[in-house]
gemmi code that builds the backbone of each chain (N, CA, C; Angstrom):
import gemmi

chains = {
    "A": [
        ("MET", (207.176, 130.553, 143.521), (206.660, 130.958, 144.834), (206.288, 129.709, 145.647)),
        ("ASP", (206.721, 129.611, 146.883), (206.384, 128.406, 147.643), (204.991, 128.534, 148.296)),
        ("LEU", (204.600, 127.428, 148.928), (203.233, 127.321, 149.446), (202.854, 128.472, 150.392)),
        ("LEU", (203.747, 128.790, 151.326), (203.432, 129.826, 152.312), (203.359, 131.218, 151.675)),
        ("ASP", (204.203, 131.450, 150.675), (204.133, 132.731, 149.946), (202.796, 132.841, 149.222)),
        ("ARG", (202.403, 131.738, 148.574), (201.126, 131.755, 147.827), (199.953, 131.933, 148.778)),
        ("PHE", (200.034, 131.281, 149.948), (198.961, 131.452, 150.936), (198.886, 132.910, 151.397)),
        ("ALA", (200.053, 133.487, 151.694), (200.078, 134.872, 152.168), (199.529, 135.829, 151.112)),
        ("ALA", (199.650, 135.417, 149.831), (199.124, 136.257, 148.750), (197.630, 136.027, 148.517)),
        ("GLY", (197.031, 135.080, 149.285), (195.588, 134.864, 149.196), (195.171, 133.755, 148.236)),
        ("ASP", (196.107, 132.892, 147.854), (195.811, 131.799, 146.916), (194.992, 130.708, 147.627)),
        ("LEU", (193.778, 130.439, 147.117), (192.882, 129.471, 147.764), (193.434, 128.048, 147.680)),
        ("GLU", (194.097, 127.714, 146.571), (194.668, 126.358, 146.444), (195.781, 126.140, 147.472)),
        ("ALA", (196.574, 127.160, 147.697), (197.628, 127.058, 148.716), (196.991, 126.880, 150.096)),
        ("PHE", (195.897, 127.606, 150.324), (195.188, 127.474, 151.605), (194.655, 126.047, 151.764)),
        ("GLU", (194.112, 125.487, 150.678), (193.594, 124.107, 150.746), (194.726, 123.131, 151.088)),
        ("ASP", (195.883, 123.306, 150.459), (197.030, 122.426, 150.759), (197.410, 122.530, 152.235)),
        ("LEU", (197.469, 123.765, 152.747), (197.824, 123.955, 154.162), (196.755, 123.348, 155.069)),
        ("PHE", (195.491, 123.526, 154.671), (194.385, 122.968, 155.458), (194.538, 121.452, 155.569)),
        ("ARG", (194.786, 120.825, 154.419), (194.889, 119.357, 154.425), (196.116, 118.873, 155.199)),
        ("GLN", (197.170, 119.653, 155.173), (198.391, 119.264, 155.915), (198.217, 119.394, 157.432)),
        ("HIS", (197.449, 120.400, 157.842), (197.454, 120.748, 159.278), (196.124, 120.499, 159.999)),
        ("GLN", (195.070, 120.105, 159.293), (193.763, 119.973, 159.963), (193.811, 118.969, 161.126)),
        ("LYS", (194.566, 117.861, 160.953), (194.596, 116.843, 162.013), (195.270, 117.379, 163.276)),
        ("HIS", (196.361, 118.130, 163.088), (197.069, 118.671, 164.259), (196.208, 119.704, 164.988)),
        ("VAL", (195.567, 120.555, 164.188), (194.724, 121.592, 164.796), (193.562, 120.935, 165.537)),
        ("TYR", (192.923, 119.943, 164.888), (191.791, 119.257, 165.520), (192.226, 118.588, 166.832)),
        ("SER", (193.359, 117.869, 166.801), (193.735, 117.112, 168.000), (194.113, 118.049, 169.157)),
        ("TRP", (194.612, 119.235, 168.817), (194.896, 120.228, 169.878), (193.586, 120.747, 170.468)),
        ("ILE", (192.645, 121.076, 169.585), (191.378, 121.664, 170.064), (190.567, 120.633, 170.859)),
        ("VAL", (190.537, 119.388, 170.375), (189.689, 118.396, 171.061), (190.213, 118.128, 172.479)),
        ("ARG", (191.511, 118.294, 172.682), (192.062, 118.106, 174.029), (191.587, 119.222, 174.958)),
        ("ILE", (191.262, 120.376, 174.400), (190.782, 121.491, 175.235), (189.270, 121.394, 175.446)),
        ("VAL", (188.517, 121.217, 174.342), (187.052, 121.279, 174.483), (186.435, 119.920, 174.804)),
        ("ARG", (187.162, 118.825, 174.549), (186.789, 117.463, 174.928), (185.441, 117.034, 174.348)),
        ("ASP", (185.208, 117.446, 173.100), (184.001, 117.027, 172.386), (184.346, 117.039, 170.890)),
        ("SER", (184.190, 115.882, 170.244), (184.675, 115.777, 168.860), (183.894, 116.681, 167.901)),
        ("GLY", (182.565, 116.774, 168.086), (181.760, 117.615, 167.192), (182.128, 119.092, 167.314)),
        ("ILE", (182.261, 119.553, 168.564), (182.635, 120.958, 168.793), (184.047, 121.200, 168.250)),
        ("ALA", (184.933, 120.217, 168.452), (186.317, 120.380, 167.969), (186.349, 120.484, 166.441)),
        ("GLU", (185.485, 119.738, 165.763), (185.444, 119.842, 164.293), (184.997, 121.247, 163.876)),
        ("ASP", (183.940, 121.738, 164.519), (183.452, 123.095, 164.201), (184.538, 124.145, 164.463)),
        ("LEU", (185.242, 123.979, 165.595), (186.270, 124.964, 165.946), (187.500, 124.851, 165.041)),
        ("THR", (187.737, 123.658, 164.501), (188.841, 123.514, 163.536), (188.525, 124.329, 162.282)),
        ("VAL", (187.277, 124.223, 161.821), (186.862, 125.017, 160.654), (186.936, 126.510, 160.985)),
        ("GLU", (186.468, 126.877, 162.181), (186.524, 128.281, 162.615), (187.982, 128.789, 162.643)),
        ("THR", (188.873, 127.918, 163.155), (190.295, 128.283, 163.216), (190.842, 128.569, 161.822)),
        ("PHE", (190.558, 127.665, 160.871), (191.076, 127.868, 159.516), (190.394, 129.045, 158.823)),
        ("TRP", (189.146, 129.311, 159.199), (188.496, 130.509, 158.655), (189.243, 131.757, 159.124)),
        ("ARG", (189.606, 131.795, 160.418), (190.368, 132.932, 160.947), (191.740, 133.003, 160.276)),
        ("ILE", (192.341, 131.841, 160.032), (193.651, 131.807, 159.360), (193.519, 132.375, 157.951)),
        ("TYR", (192.479, 131.940, 157.239), (192.291, 132.410, 155.858), (192.073, 133.927, 155.824)),
        ("ARG", (191.258, 134.396, 156.773), (190.951, 135.825, 156.837), (192.210, 136.650, 157.132)),
        ("SER", (193.165, 136.051, 157.850), (194.364, 136.796, 158.274), (195.559, 136.503, 157.374)),
        ("HIS", (195.320, 135.940, 156.193), (196.457, 135.503, 155.370), (197.437, 136.646, 155.081)),
        ("ALA", (196.909, 137.868, 154.948), (197.780, 138.991, 154.592), (198.740, 139.340, 155.723)),
        ("ARG", (198.344, 138.975, 156.960), (199.216, 139.295, 158.103), (200.291, 138.235, 158.336)),
        ("PHE", (200.144, 137.075, 157.660), (201.092, 135.980, 157.893), (202.421, 136.278, 157.204)),
        ("GLN", (203.511, 136.099, 157.950), (204.857, 136.270, 157.377), (205.288, 134.915, 156.827)),
        ("PRO", (205.493, 134.804, 155.497), (205.839, 133.495, 154.928), (207.062, 132.844, 155.567)),
        ("ALA", (207.980, 133.662, 156.130), (209.158, 133.074, 156.784), (208.812, 132.541, 158.178)),
        ("GLY", (207.605, 132.786, 158.622), (207.209, 132.419, 159.989), (206.854, 130.950, 160.135)),
        ("ASN", (206.423, 130.625, 161.351), (206.127, 129.236, 161.701), (204.606, 129.021, 161.577)),
        ("PHE", (204.180, 128.403, 160.464), (202.741, 128.245, 160.242), (202.075, 127.360, 161.305)),
        ("PRO", (202.655, 126.173, 161.650), (201.978, 125.346, 162.676), (201.816, 126.070, 164.016)),
        ("GLY", (202.849, 126.831, 164.395), (202.767, 127.573, 165.666), (201.694, 128.653, 165.615)),
        ("TRP", (201.633, 129.338, 164.487), (200.624, 130.395, 164.289), (199.225, 129.782, 164.322)),
        ("ALA", (199.093, 128.642, 163.611), (197.783, 127.972, 163.562), (197.366, 127.505, 164.961)),
        ("ARG", (198.332, 127.008, 165.727), (197.996, 126.517, 167.073), (197.538, 127.664, 167.972)),
        ("ARG", (198.173, 128.828, 167.798), (197.771, 129.956, 168.634), (196.347, 130.400, 168.271)),
        ("ILE", (196.044, 130.421, 166.984), (194.685, 130.810, 166.568), (193.680, 129.755, 167.048)),
        ("ALA", (194.079, 128.482, 166.984), (193.194, 127.404, 167.463), (192.933, 127.554, 168.961)),
        ("THR", (193.967, 127.912, 169.702), (193.814, 128.086, 171.158), (192.847, 129.231, 171.451)),
        ("ASN", (192.965, 130.323, 170.683), (192.045, 131.450, 170.878), (190.613, 131.058, 170.541)),
        ("ALA", (190.449, 130.257, 169.471), (189.094, 129.817, 169.098), (188.511, 128.931, 170.206)),
        ("ALA", (189.353, 128.035, 170.752), (188.885, 127.154, 171.839), (188.566, 127.970, 173.091)),
        ("LEU", (189.393, 128.984, 173.359), (189.149, 129.844, 174.535), (187.838, 130.620, 174.356)),
        ("ASP", (187.579, 131.105, 173.150), (186.302, 131.796, 172.891), (185.133, 130.851, 173.161)),
        ("HIS", (185.317, 129.578, 172.786), (184.256, 128.595, 173.057), (184.072, 128.395, 174.565)),
        ("LEU", (185.177, 128.295, 175.300), (185.072, 128.124, 176.762), (184.378, 129.330, 177.395)),
        ("ARG", (184.644, 130.516, 176.820), (183.998, 131.732, 177.357), (182.498, 131.691, 177.098)),
        ("ALA", (182.102, 131.111, 175.966), (180.690, 131.131, 175.576), (179.879, 130.033, 176.265)),
        ("THR", (180.551, 129.011, 176.783), (179.815, 127.891, 177.386), (180.385, 127.593, 178.763)),
        ("ARG", (179.594, 126.950, 179.568), (180.112, 126.474, 180.858), (179.653, 125.024, 181.011)),
        ("ARG", (180.095, 124.221, 180.048), (179.667, 122.830, 180.009), (180.469, 122.027, 181.040)),
        ("GLU", (179.739, 121.154, 181.770), (180.444, 120.253, 182.682), (181.119, 119.173, 181.866)),
        ("LEU", (182.327, 118.809, 182.250), (183.037, 117.772, 181.507), (182.453, 116.403, 181.861)),
        ("GLU", (182.556, 115.511, 180.889), (181.957, 114.177, 181.039), (182.657, 113.384, 182.145)),
        ("LEU", (181.843, 112.637, 182.924), (182.415, 111.817, 183.992), (182.832, 110.467, 183.416)),
        ("PRO", (183.756, 109.777, 184.091), (184.107, 108.436, 183.628), (182.889, 107.524, 183.723)),
        ("ALA", (182.784, 106.541, 182.820), (181.579, 105.705, 182.757), (181.572, 104.601, 183.800)),
        ("ASP", (182.723, 104.308, 184.447), (182.812, 103.104, 185.281), (181.913, 103.107, 186.505)),
        ("LEU", (181.562, 104.303, 187.033), (180.777, 104.331, 188.269), (179.297, 104.598, 188.064)),
        ("SER", (178.970, 105.222, 186.967), (177.618, 105.759, 186.840), (176.529, 104.691, 186.790)),
        ("ALA", (176.831, 103.494, 186.297), (175.786, 102.489, 186.131), (175.640, 101.574, 187.350)),
        ("SER", (176.458, 101.788, 188.363), (176.452, 100.878, 189.496), (175.363, 101.237, 190.514)),
        ("GLY", (174.855, 100.200, 191.243), (173.866, 100.458, 192.283), (174.490, 100.535, 193.668)),
        ("ASP", (175.780, 100.320, 193.781), (176.494, 100.339, 195.061), (176.465, 101.741, 195.671)),
        ("PRO", (175.997, 101.892, 196.983), (175.911, 103.234, 197.594), (177.267, 103.944, 197.660)),
        ("ASP", (178.365, 103.201, 197.980), (179.698, 103.831, 198.028), (180.072, 104.394, 196.670)),
        ("LEU", (179.785, 103.617, 195.659), (180.117, 104.085, 194.316), (179.245, 105.275, 193.932)),
        ("ALA", (178.004, 105.269, 194.424), (177.114, 106.406, 194.138), (177.676, 107.685, 194.773)),
        ("VAL", (178.219, 107.542, 196.004), (178.831, 108.703, 196.678), (180.042, 109.179, 195.889)),
        ("ARG", (180.873, 108.217, 195.443), (182.061, 108.601, 194.658), (181.650, 109.284, 193.358)),
        ("HIS", (180.552, 108.770, 192.767), (180.078, 109.372, 191.524), (179.642, 110.810, 191.767)),
        ("GLU", (178.943, 111.032, 192.898), (178.478, 112.376, 193.236), (179.682, 113.303, 193.487)),
        ("THR", (180.713, 112.772, 194.158), (181.923, 113.572, 194.403), (182.572, 113.962, 193.080)),
        ("ARG", (182.661, 113.007, 192.171), (183.243, 113.304, 190.857), (182.423, 114.369, 190.131)),
        ("ARG", (181.099, 114.270, 190.264), (180.237, 115.256, 189.591), (180.497, 116.654, 190.159)),
        ("GLN", (180.688, 116.710, 191.492), (180.945, 118.018, 192.118), (182.296, 118.580, 191.684)),
        ("ILE", (183.275, 117.688, 191.533), (184.600, 118.150, 191.079), (184.496, 118.686, 189.656)),
        ("SER", (183.747, 117.957, 188.812), (183.562, 118.401, 187.428), (182.838, 119.750, 187.395)),
        ("LEU", (181.843, 119.898, 188.296), (181.082, 121.151, 188.365), (181.996, 122.299, 188.818)),
        ("ALA", (182.800, 122.034, 189.851), (183.732, 123.067, 190.350), (184.697, 123.471, 189.235)),
        ("PHE", (185.142, 122.499, 188.473), (186.070, 122.773, 187.376), (185.405, 123.654, 186.319)),
        ("SER", (184.125, 123.358, 186.040), (183.411, 124.126, 185.001), (183.173, 125.571, 185.440)),
        ("HIS", (183.274, 125.831, 186.756), (183.070, 127.194, 187.247), (184.359, 128.033, 187.271)),
        ("LEU", (185.465, 127.433, 186.886), (186.695, 128.236, 186.794), (186.543, 129.246, 185.666)),
        ("PRO", (187.088, 130.459, 185.822), (187.078, 131.410, 184.696), (187.788, 130.771, 183.486)),
        ("PRO", (187.309, 131.068, 182.260), (187.806, 130.357, 181.079), (189.322, 130.343, 180.910)),
        ("LYS", (190.000, 131.473, 181.189), (191.452, 131.454, 180.939), (192.182, 130.548, 181.929)),
        ("TYR", (191.593, 130.349, 183.107), (192.190, 129.426, 184.080), (191.808, 127.984, 183.743)),
        ("ARG", (190.554, 127.833, 183.226), (190.122, 126.486, 182.830), (191.023, 125.979, 181.696)),
        ("LEU", (191.350, 126.897, 180.781), (192.202, 126.519, 179.645), (193.559, 125.986, 180.121)),
        ("VAL", (194.238, 126.736, 180.984), (195.562, 126.270, 181.432), (195.440, 125.035, 182.319)),
        ("ALA", (194.340, 124.948, 183.085), (194.167, 123.779, 183.957), (193.962, 122.518, 183.121)),
        ("ILE", (193.174, 122.630, 182.050), (192.962, 121.464, 181.180), (194.297, 121.022, 180.577)),
        ("LEU", (195.021, 121.992, 180.039), (196.257, 121.639, 179.332), (197.349, 121.174, 180.301)),
        ("ALA", (197.494, 121.882, 181.430), (198.610, 121.567, 182.337), (198.291, 120.384, 183.251)),
        ("LEU", (197.054, 120.352, 183.794), (196.759, 119.333, 184.806), (196.185, 118.060, 184.203)),
        ("LEU", (195.235, 118.219, 183.272), (194.616, 117.024, 182.678), (195.478, 116.433, 181.570)),
        ("GLU", (195.953, 117.307, 180.679), (196.696, 116.821, 179.516), (198.200, 116.743, 179.752)),
        ("GLU", (198.649, 117.304, 180.871), (200.070, 117.300, 181.237), (200.969, 117.832, 180.125)),
        ("GLU", (200.495, 118.883, 179.481), (201.279, 119.556, 178.440), (202.342, 120.421, 179.128)),
        ("PRO", (203.585, 120.407, 178.638), (204.620, 121.252, 179.277), (204.224, 122.740, 179.262)),
        ("TYR", (204.613, 123.455, 180.324), (204.271, 124.880, 180.438), (204.753, 125.681, 179.223)),
        ("GLU", (205.919, 125.311, 178.702), (206.486, 126.050, 177.559), (205.543, 125.958, 176.355)),
        ("ASN", (205.006, 124.769, 176.088), (204.096, 124.594, 174.939), (202.813, 125.385, 175.138)),
        ("ILE", (202.313, 125.366, 176.385), (201.076, 126.109, 176.684), (201.331, 127.605, 176.492)),
        ("ALA", (202.506, 128.050, 176.953), (202.844, 129.474, 176.848), (202.872, 129.913, 175.390)),
        ("VAL", (203.484, 129.104, 174.536), (203.569, 129.455, 173.110), (202.166, 129.466, 172.497)),
        ("ALA", (201.351, 128.492, 172.869), (200.010, 128.396, 172.280), (199.111, 129.555, 172.699)),
        ("ILE", (199.302, 130.048, 173.930), (198.446, 131.139, 174.417), (199.053, 132.501, 174.088)),
        ("GLY", (200.385, 132.528, 173.947), (201.046, 133.802, 173.670), (201.382, 134.552, 174.944)),
        ("ILE", (201.700, 133.785, 176.005), (202.140, 134.401, 177.269), (203.442, 133.707, 177.690)),
        ("SER", (204.048, 134.178, 178.771), (205.315, 133.571, 179.206), (205.043, 132.290, 180.014)),
        ("PRO", (206.020, 131.364, 180.048), (205.847, 130.167, 180.890), (205.610, 130.527, 182.356)),
        ("ALA", (206.238, 131.625, 182.811), (206.041, 132.032, 184.214), (204.575, 132.392, 184.465)),
        ("LEU", (203.949, 133.053, 183.478), (202.540, 133.425, 183.644), (201.637, 132.187, 183.586)),
        ("VAL", (202.029, 131.199, 182.776), (201.270, 129.933, 182.751), (201.309, 129.311, 184.146)),
        ("LYS", (202.502, 129.306, 184.731), (202.672, 128.715, 186.068), (201.785, 129.435, 187.085)),
        ("ILE", (201.737, 130.769, 186.977), (200.909, 131.552, 187.907), (199.429, 131.199, 187.705)),
        ("ARG", (199.022, 131.073, 186.425), (197.606, 130.749, 186.171), (197.250, 129.349, 186.678)),
        ("VAL", (198.180, 128.403, 186.533), (197.915, 127.042, 187.055), (197.777, 127.109, 188.575)),
        ("PHE", (198.674, 127.846, 189.205), (198.658, 128.012, 190.660), (197.312, 128.598, 191.115)),
        ("ARG", (196.872, 129.657, 190.388), (195.588, 130.290, 190.756), (194.418, 129.358, 190.483)),
        ("ALA", (194.502, 128.596, 189.387), (193.418, 127.663, 189.064), (193.290, 126.605, 190.153)),
        ("VAL", (194.436, 126.102, 190.627), (194.426, 125.099, 191.697), (193.817, 125.697, 192.965)),
        ("ARG", (194.206, 126.929, 193.274), (193.685, 127.599, 194.473), (192.171, 127.796, 194.373)),
        ("MET", (191.713, 128.236, 193.172), (190.261, 128.460, 192.994), (189.495, 127.137, 193.085)),
        ("LEU", (190.088, 126.087, 192.493), (189.419, 124.780, 192.554), (189.291, 124.287, 193.995)),
        ("ARG", (190.368, 124.437, 194.751), (190.326, 124.026, 196.168), (189.227, 124.787, 196.911)),
        ("LYS", (189.144, 126.103, 196.617), (188.149, 126.944, 197.291), (186.731, 126.510, 196.879)),
        ("ASN", (186.533, 126.305, 195.574), (185.218, 125.870, 195.085), (184.813, 124.537, 195.703)),
        ("LEU", (185.783, 123.612, 195.765), (185.482, 122.284, 196.312), (185.173, 122.374, 197.802)),
        ("LYS", (185.913, 123.233, 198.493), (185.685, 123.392, 199.931), (184.268, 123.934, 200.167)),
        ("SER", (183.872, 124.912, 199.328), (182.527, 125.482, 199.525), (181.439, 124.468, 199.191)),
        ("MET", (181.782, 123.441, 198.392), (180.811, 122.377, 198.082), (180.867, 121.247, 199.104)),
        ("GLY", (181.812, 121.359, 200.036), (181.928, 120.329, 201.074), (182.717, 119.119, 200.621)),
        ("VAL", (183.505, 119.271, 199.547), (184.334, 118.160, 199.082), (185.718, 118.345, 199.672)),
        ("GLY", (186.132, 117.404, 200.521), (187.446, 117.495, 201.140), (188.521, 116.957, 200.214)),
        ("ILE", (189.717, 117.542, 200.346), (190.850, 117.055, 199.550), (191.883, 116.463, 200.500)),
        ("GLU", (192.149, 115.159, 200.292), (193.183, 114.514, 201.129), (194.532, 114.812, 200.536)),
        ("LYS", (195.456, 115.207, 201.387), (196.799, 115.502, 200.885), (197.625, 114.234, 200.871)),
        ("ASP", (198.585, 114.201, 199.918), (199.532, 113.063, 199.871), (200.369, 113.037, 201.146)),
        ("LYS", (200.611, 111.847, 201.591), (201.463, 111.733, 202.784), (202.938, 111.939, 202.375)),
    ],
    "B": [
        ("MET", (200.061, 126.582, 199.644), (199.840, 126.083, 198.288), (201.185, 125.711, 197.657)),
        ("ASN", (201.340, 124.477, 197.235), (202.634, 124.071, 196.691), (202.434, 122.993, 195.628)),
        ("HIS", (203.548, 122.372, 195.278), (203.513, 121.343, 194.237), (202.617, 120.178, 194.621)),
        ("ARG", (202.565, 119.897, 195.946), (201.762, 118.767, 196.423), (200.270, 119.032, 196.173)),
        ("ASP", (199.850, 120.303, 196.402), (198.453, 120.669, 196.132), (198.131, 120.461, 194.656)),
        ("GLU", (199.085, 120.904, 193.825), (198.868, 120.789, 192.380), (198.733, 119.315, 191.985)),
        ("ASN", (199.606, 118.481, 192.539), (199.536, 117.047, 192.216), (198.240, 116.428, 192.708)),
        ("GLU", (197.783, 116.873, 193.873), (196.553, 116.320, 194.433), (195.350, 116.719, 193.573)),
        ("ILE", (195.310, 118.000, 193.165), (194.214, 118.453, 192.299), (194.282, 117.719, 190.957)),
        ("ARG", (195.502, 117.537, 190.435), (195.667, 116.816, 189.175), (195.095, 115.396, 189.294)),
        ("ARG", (195.416, 114.732, 190.407), (194.939, 113.370, 190.624), (193.412, 113.343, 190.703)),
        ("LEU", (192.845, 114.318, 191.431), (191.384, 114.399, 191.554), (190.719, 114.620, 190.194)),
        ("LEU", (191.296, 115.527, 189.426), (190.709, 115.832, 188.112), (190.786, 114.628, 187.195)),
        ("LYS", (191.933, 113.975, 187.186), (192.095, 112.815, 186.307), (191.141, 111.697, 186.711)),
        ("ASP", (190.853, 111.630, 188.012), (189.948, 110.599, 188.510), (188.487, 110.952, 188.224)),
        ("SER", (188.211, 112.264, 188.069), (186.819, 112.713, 187.981), (186.348, 113.036, 186.569)),
        ("ILE", (187.260, 113.270, 185.684), (186.877, 113.683, 184.328), (187.274, 112.584, 183.357)),
        ("ALA", (186.327, 112.215, 182.521), (186.566, 111.101, 181.605), (187.738, 111.413, 180.677)),
        ("PRO", (188.650, 110.424, 180.507), (189.750, 110.664, 179.567), (189.217, 110.700, 178.138)),
        ("LEU", (189.941, 111.362, 177.272), (189.508, 111.422, 175.869), (189.737, 110.064, 175.229)),
        ("PRO", (188.691, 109.479, 174.631), (188.891, 108.170, 174.012), (189.796, 108.258, 172.779)),
        ("ASP", (189.775, 109.405, 172.115), (190.434, 109.483, 170.819), (190.657, 110.962, 170.473)),
        ("THR", (191.848, 111.284, 170.035), (192.073, 112.674, 169.616), (192.330, 112.759, 168.109)),
        ("GLU", (192.080, 111.644, 167.419), (192.308, 111.621, 165.967), (191.107, 112.178, 165.217)),
        ("LEU", (191.383, 112.863, 164.134), (190.312, 113.342, 163.251), (190.010, 112.229, 162.252)),
        ("HIS", (188.719, 111.870, 162.136), (188.389, 110.721, 161.293), (187.730, 111.094, 159.974)),
        ("ARG", (187.603, 112.376, 159.694), (187.051, 112.746, 158.381), (187.712, 114.027, 157.896)),
        ("ASP", (187.633, 114.210, 156.597), (188.224, 115.403, 156.002), (187.275, 116.583, 156.223)),
        ("LEU", (187.771, 117.657, 156.786), (186.914, 118.813, 157.077), (186.915, 119.846, 155.951)),
        ("TRP", (187.625, 119.561, 154.853), (187.684, 120.545, 153.774), (186.295, 120.887, 153.216)),
        ("PRO", (185.392, 119.898, 152.994), (184.039, 120.272, 152.510), (183.333, 121.259, 153.449)),
        ("SER", (183.485, 121.065, 154.759), (182.883, 122.016, 155.725), (183.543, 123.381, 155.597)),
        ("MET", (184.851, 123.367, 155.366), (185.584, 124.636, 155.214), (185.085, 125.385, 153.982)),
        ("LEU", (184.882, 124.637, 152.894), (184.395, 125.277, 151.659), (183.015, 125.902, 151.861)),
        ("ARG", (182.146, 125.145, 152.584), (180.800, 125.692, 152.871), (180.931, 126.993, 153.670)),
        ("ARG", (181.841, 127.010, 154.643), (182.043, 128.205, 155.469), (182.528, 129.384, 154.612)),
        ("LEU", (183.439, 129.083, 153.696), (183.955, 130.142, 152.822), (182.852, 130.677, 151.924)),
        ("ASP", (182.002, 129.762, 151.392), (180.902, 130.186, 150.505), (179.897, 131.060, 151.254)),
        ("GLN", (179.531, 130.608, 152.462), (178.546, 131.368, 153.266), (179.059, 132.772, 153.543)),
        ("THR", (180.327, 132.858, 153.896), (180.863, 134.153, 154.298), (180.983, 135.096, 153.129)),
        ("SER", (181.274, 134.542, 151.932), (181.421, 135.444, 150.788), (180.081, 136.056, 150.394)),
        ("LEU", (178.956, 135.378, 150.775), (177.640, 135.921, 150.450), (177.142, 136.925, 151.484)),
        ("ARG", (177.760, 136.913, 152.665), (177.260, 137.749, 153.762), (177.615, 139.227, 153.529)),
        ("VAL", (176.605, 140.090, 153.685), (176.842, 141.529, 153.508), (177.156, 142.121, 154.884)),
        ("PRO", (178.262, 142.861, 155.008), (178.596, 143.448, 156.326), (177.493, 144.383, 156.816)),
        ("TRP", (177.346, 144.425, 158.152), (176.256, 145.238, 158.730), (176.394, 146.696, 158.352)),
        ("TRP", (177.618, 147.201, 158.191), (177.815, 148.612, 157.881), (177.230, 148.957, 156.505)),
        ("ASP", (177.329, 147.975, 155.556), (176.754, 148.200, 154.221), (175.236, 148.368, 154.312)),
        ("TRP", (174.608, 147.584, 155.209), (173.154, 147.705, 155.390), (172.807, 149.088, 155.957)),
        ("VAL", (173.636, 149.566, 156.883), (173.402, 150.895, 157.471), (173.482, 151.964, 156.383)),
        ("LEU", (174.513, 151.866, 155.542), (174.683, 152.852, 154.463), (173.499, 152.811, 153.499)),
        ("LEU", (173.073, 151.583, 153.154), (171.936, 151.430, 152.249), (170.685, 152.068, 152.854)),
        ("GLY", (170.443, 151.785, 154.157), (169.275, 152.344, 154.841), (169.325, 153.865, 154.867)),
        ("ALA", (170.533, 154.405, 155.142), (170.677, 155.863, 155.190), (170.407, 156.469, 153.812)),
        ("THR", (170.883, 155.815, 152.773), (170.668, 156.322, 151.415), (169.188, 156.332, 151.063)),
        ("VAL", (168.503, 155.221, 151.381), (167.058, 155.129, 151.104), (166.315, 156.230, 151.876)),
        ("ALA", (166.709, 156.439, 153.144), (166.047, 157.456, 153.965), (166.254, 158.852, 153.371)),
        ("VAL", (167.473, 159.117, 152.930), (167.764, 160.432, 152.330), (166.907, 160.638, 151.088)),
        ("ILE", (166.825, 159.584, 150.232), (166.036, 159.697, 148.993), (164.557, 159.920, 149.319)),
        ("ALA", (164.056, 159.181, 150.353), (162.629, 159.272, 150.695), (162.272, 160.647, 151.283)),
        ("PHE", (163.126, 161.157, 152.188), (162.778, 162.399, 152.882), (163.271, 163.670, 152.180)),
        ("PHE", (164.329, 163.524, 151.409), (164.890, 164.705, 150.708), (165.112, 164.368, 149.235)),
        ("PRO", (164.022, 164.291, 148.444), (164.182, 163.909, 147.032), (165.087, 164.882, 146.263)),
        ("GLY", (165.158, 166.116, 146.774), (166.018, 167.091, 146.112), (167.497, 166.724, 146.146)),
        ("MET", (167.859, 165.759, 147.025), (169.266, 165.333, 147.146), (169.657, 164.333, 146.060)),
        ("ILE", (168.646, 163.815, 145.308), (168.948, 162.754, 144.340), (170.035, 163.190, 143.337)),
        ("PRO", (169.916, 164.389, 142.757), (170.984, 164.781, 141.814), (172.362, 164.810, 142.489)),
        ("ALA", (172.419, 165.264, 143.749), (173.714, 165.306, 144.450), (174.259, 163.899, 144.677)),
        ("LEU", (173.343, 162.949, 145.045), (173.772, 161.560, 145.246), (174.267, 160.954, 143.930)),
        ("LEU", (173.514, 161.239, 142.848), (173.919, 160.690, 141.550), (175.280, 161.256, 141.134)),
        ("TYR", (175.494, 162.526, 141.495), (176.767, 163.161, 141.144), (177.932, 162.446, 141.856)),
        ("GLN", (177.669, 161.948, 143.103), (178.713, 161.266, 143.877), (179.049, 159.896, 143.315)),
        ("LEU", (178.157, 159.288, 142.512), (178.389, 157.915, 142.016), (179.460, 157.848, 140.932)),
    ],
}
model = gemmi.Model(1)
for chain_id, residues in chains.items():
    chain = gemmi.Chain(chain_id)
    for i, (resn, *xyz) in enumerate(residues, 1):
        res = gemmi.Residue()
        res.name, res.seqid = resn, gemmi.SeqId(i, " ")
        for name, pos in zip(("N", "CA", "C"), xyz):
            atom = gemmi.Atom()
            atom.name, atom.element = name, gemmi.Element(name[0])
            atom.pos, atom.b_iso = gemmi.Position(*pos), 0.0
            res.add_atom(atom)
        chain.add_residue(res)
    model.add_chain(chain)
structure = gemmi.Structure()
structure.add_model(model)
structure.setup_entities()
């Protein structure tokens, strides 16, 4: 019996082997979404707990990394739903006493705040598509929706962000 | 709303949100996983507590049901 068959049958040693093979990939996917190493470690464990609990539903002929990534994405999305943490600002401006830089720092803080107010499912696609520049196809597979729907969610996220920023008085200059 | 808006928002976000310094995992999480598995195996589902409470209540208020309950075991 191969590793995936043994895992599907509930073998803990097979699960440990899979955990050790895939923990780094799962962690690096989650940390790109939640952007905090401690939270990403907790969610990696949560992801594998969900994987272990669902072992009977796993088809050994299936794609384990893809399945794990989808469960990891759901765990990260649950975290985004439970929290509305502002993302960390770049460190280069915060320590300066220059008034112009202070204004830029405040603008960045408002953008981060507007971003944190996006509904979680839009925040998820915005992080992956806009910040991480992950291809729509990969995001679609990870979330379990079509690439066209990912595109629609990115479009709506951009629209909501523009609206949030406008209501905060932050202007957006368009490219010439 | 078009591709230019998306690029502009992307540029703003990248400028405003700190990039991830590192996406590598630097420690083995298996010990944490084992602790999680151990904790969960000890946890009693809430429904079991409800059943236990109902059984205790039946025994306390209707002692005559004890033989019927024992018969069900």
